C-alpha positions as CSV (number, residue, x, y, z in Angstrom):
1,M,178.1,29.4,57.8
2,P,174.5,29.5,56.5
3,H,171.7,30.8,58.7
4,P,170.3,28.1,61.0
5,Q,166.9,28.5,59.4
6,T,168.2,27.9,55.9
7,R,166.8,24.8,54.3
8,A,169.7,22.5,53.3
9,W,167.9,19.2,53.0
10,V,166.4,17.5,50.0
11,R,163.4,15.2,49.8
12,L,164.4,11.8,48.2
13,P,162.1,9.5,46.3
14,S,161.7,7.3,49.3
15,G,160.4,10.2,51.3
16,H,163.6,10.5,53.4
17,R,165.1,13.9,54.0
18,L,168.8,14.2,53.4
19,D,170.5,17.1,55.2
20,L,173.3,18.0,52.8
21,L,175.1,20.0,55.5
22,D,174.8,17.5,58.3
23,P,174.1,14.0,56.7
24,T,173.8,10.8,58.6
25,P,174.1,7.2,57.3
26,F,170.3,6.8,57.8
27,D,169.1,9.6,55.6
28,W,168.6,7.6,52.3
29,T,167.7,4.2,51.0
30,D,169.8,2.1,48.7
31,E,167.2,2.7,46.0
32,D,167.5,6.5,46.6
33,L,171.3,6.3,46.0
34,A,171.0,4.1,42.9
35,L,168.4,6.4,41.3
36,G,170.4,9.5,42.2
37,L,173.6,8.1,40.6
38,A,171.6,7.0,37.6
39,R,170.2,10.5,37.1
40,T,173.5,12.3,37.7
41,Y,175.5,12.6,34.5
42,R,179.2,12.6,33.6
43,W,180.9,14.9,31.1
44,G,178.4,17.7,31.8
45,G,175.7,15.5,30.4
46,H,177.2,15.6,26.9
47,S,177.3,12.5,24.8
48,A,177.7,11.3,21.2
49,W,174.9,8.8,22.0
50,P,171.2,9.6,22.3
51,L,171.6,9.4,26.1
52,P,174.2,10.8,28.5
53,L,176.4,8.6,30.6
54,S,175.4,8.3,34.3
55,V,177.6,8.1,37.3
56,A,176.0,4.8,38.1
57,Q,177.2,3.2,34.9
58,H,180.6,4.8,35.3
59,S,180.9,3.4,38.8
60,I,180.2,-0.1,37.5
61,L,182.7,0.3,34.7
62,V,185.4,1.3,37.2
63,L,184.6,-1.7,39.3
64,A,184.9,-4.0,36.2
65,L,188.2,-2.4,35.2
66,R,189.6,-2.6,38.7
67,R,188.8,-6.3,38.8
68,Q,190.5,-6.8,35.5
69,L,193.6,-5.1,36.6
70,S,193.8,-6.8,40.0
71,P,196.0,-10.0,39.8
72,T,194.7,-11.3,43.2
73,G,191.0,-10.2,42.8
74,L,189.0,-8.0,45.1
75,S,187.2,-8.7,48.4
76,D,183.6,-7.7,48.6
77,A,184.6,-4.8,50.8
78,A,187.2,-3.6,48.3
79,A,184.7,-4.0,45.4
80,R,182.0,-2.1,47.4
81,R,184.5,0.7,47.9
82,E,185.1,0.8,44.1
83,L,181.4,0.8,43.3
84,L,180.7,3.6,45.8
85,H,183.7,5.8,45.0
86,D,181.5,8.5,43.5
87,A,178.4,7.9,45.6
88,D,178.4,11.4,47.1
89,E,177.7,12.7,43.6
90,G,174.5,10.7,43.5
91,L,173.2,12.1,46.8
92,L,174.2,15.6,45.8
93,G,172.9,15.2,42.2
94,F,176.0,16.9,40.8
95,D,179.2,15.7,39.1
96,P,181.3,18.7,38.2
97,I,183.7,18.4,35.4
98,S,187.4,18.3,36.6
99,P,188.4,21.8,35.4
100,L,185.5,23.3,37.4
101,K,186.3,21.7,40.8
102,P,189.1,24.1,41.8
103,F,186.7,27.0,41.5
104,L,184.0,25.5,43.7
105,G,186.1,26.2,46.8
106,P,186.6,24.6,50.2
107,G,182.9,24.7,51.0
108,Y,182.0,22.3,48.3
109,A,185.0,20.0,49.3
110,A,183.8,20.0,52.9
111,L,180.2,19.2,51.9
112,A,181.4,16.3,49.7
113,A,183.7,15.0,52.5
114,R,180.7,14.9,54.9
115,L,178.6,12.9,52.4
116,Q,181.5,10.6,51.8
117,A,181.9,10.0,55.5
118,A,178.2,9.1,55.9
119,I,178.4,6.8,53.0
120,A,181.5,5.0,54.4
121,A,179.8,4.5,57.7
122,R,176.5,3.2,56.2
123,Y,178.2,0.7,53.8
124,N,181.2,-0.2,56.1
125,I,183.7,0.9,53.5
126,P,187.3,0.3,54.5
127,P,189.6,3.4,54.3
128,W,191.9,3.6,51.4
129,V,195.5,2.4,51.7
130,P,198.1,3.9,49.3
131,E,198.4,0.8,47.1
132,D,194.7,0.4,46.7
133,K,194.2,4.1,46.1
134,K,196.8,4.1,43.4
135,A,195.1,1.1,41.7
136,H,191.7,2.8,41.9
137,K,193.0,6.0,40.4
138,R,194.4,4.1,37.5
139,A,191.1,2.3,36.8
140,D,189.2,5.6,37.2
141,R,191.6,7.3,34.7
142,I,191.3,4.4,32.2
143,A,187.5,4.6,32.5
144,A,187.6,8.4,31.9
145,A,189.8,8.1,28.9
146,S,187.7,5.3,27.4
147,E,184.4,7.2,28.1
148,A,185.9,10.3,26.5
149,I,186.6,8.5,23.2
150,H,183.8,6.0,23.0
151,V,180.9,8.0,24.6
152,V,181.7,11.7,24.2
153,G,183.6,11.7,21.0
154,W,187.1,13.0,22.0
155,T,190.1,11.9,19.9
156,R,192.9,9.9,21.5
157,E,195.2,12.9,20.9
158,E,192.8,15.1,22.8
159,V,192.6,12.7,25.6
160,R,196.4,12.8,26.0
161,K,197.0,16.5,25.3
162,T,193.8,18.2,26.7
163,L,192.6,15.8,29.4
164,R,196.2,14.8,30.1
165,I,195.4,11.2,30.7
166,V,198.4,9.1,29.8
167,D,196.8,5.8,30.7
168,R,195.8,3.9,27.6
169,P,192.0,3.7,27.1
170,V,190.4,0.4,26.4
171,D,188.5,-0.4,23.2
172,T,186.6,-3.4,24.5
173,D,183.8,-2.4,26.9
174,P,184.1,-4.6,30.0
175,L,180.4,-4.3,30.6
176,A,179.3,-5.6,27.2
177,A,180.0,-9.2,27.9
178,W,179.4,-9.0,31.6
179,L,175.9,-7.5,31.4
180,A,175.0,-8.3,27.8
181,V,174.7,-4.6,26.7
182,T,175.8,-2.7,23.6
183,P,179.4,-1.6,24.0
184,W,179.8,1.9,25.4
185,E,176.2,2.8,25.0
186,P,174.8,4.8,27.9
187,W,171.9,3.2,29.7
188,P,168.6,4.7,30.5
189,A,168.3,5.8,34.0
190,N,166.1,2.9,35.1
191,R,168.5,0.3,33.8
192,A,171.5,2.1,35.4
193,A,169.7,2.3,38.7
194,E,168.7,-1.4,38.5
195,E,172.2,-2.6,37.7
196,F,173.8,-0.4,40.3
197,L,171.4,-1.6,43.0
198,R,171.9,-5.2,42.0
199,M,175.7,-4.8,42.3
200,L,175.4,-3.0,45.6
201,R,173.3,-5.7,47.1
202,R,175.5,-8.5,45.8
203,L,178.5,-6.9,47.5
204,S,176.9,-5.9,50.8
205,P,177.0,-8.0,53.9
């Protein structure tokens, strides 16, 4: 355990202090979270486009895919859970690539779990049930496969053999028609934050 005097909090744009080792649901604003996710990048920040892909944009993509794949639609609570599935990464400012995660150890996993618990409490996120978790994982994998090809520049064969994603990627960006954006182009941080915040407020009670 760290020394009690060790600083483990960060100052957020709102002026709030987030204690990463002992977070509470009141330590950040919605704007802090949206901006944090918009400035945290997937794929190690690598991109075939001029800008990298933010976790905020990825989160909205997963929500869009999950809605497409759901025959009965999603409640606001379920949609909010999809939108916030990586929210801890925005508060931490770090999205480790998958091969790195096993080497980060139990300390990182415990830290992420505490952040996730605070997020779930703040936004009244229902716990996962097996059927919903399975559907979410599928949408998340499809998003990852599609991003790898259309954003980062992986080939379809590399996605199957190296990333080992067997779910078929999509060629049509669900966000293009929904939000009137260029297909698969990563957004600037301010646009990503605005879109995420708008979605969050629309889905929040």
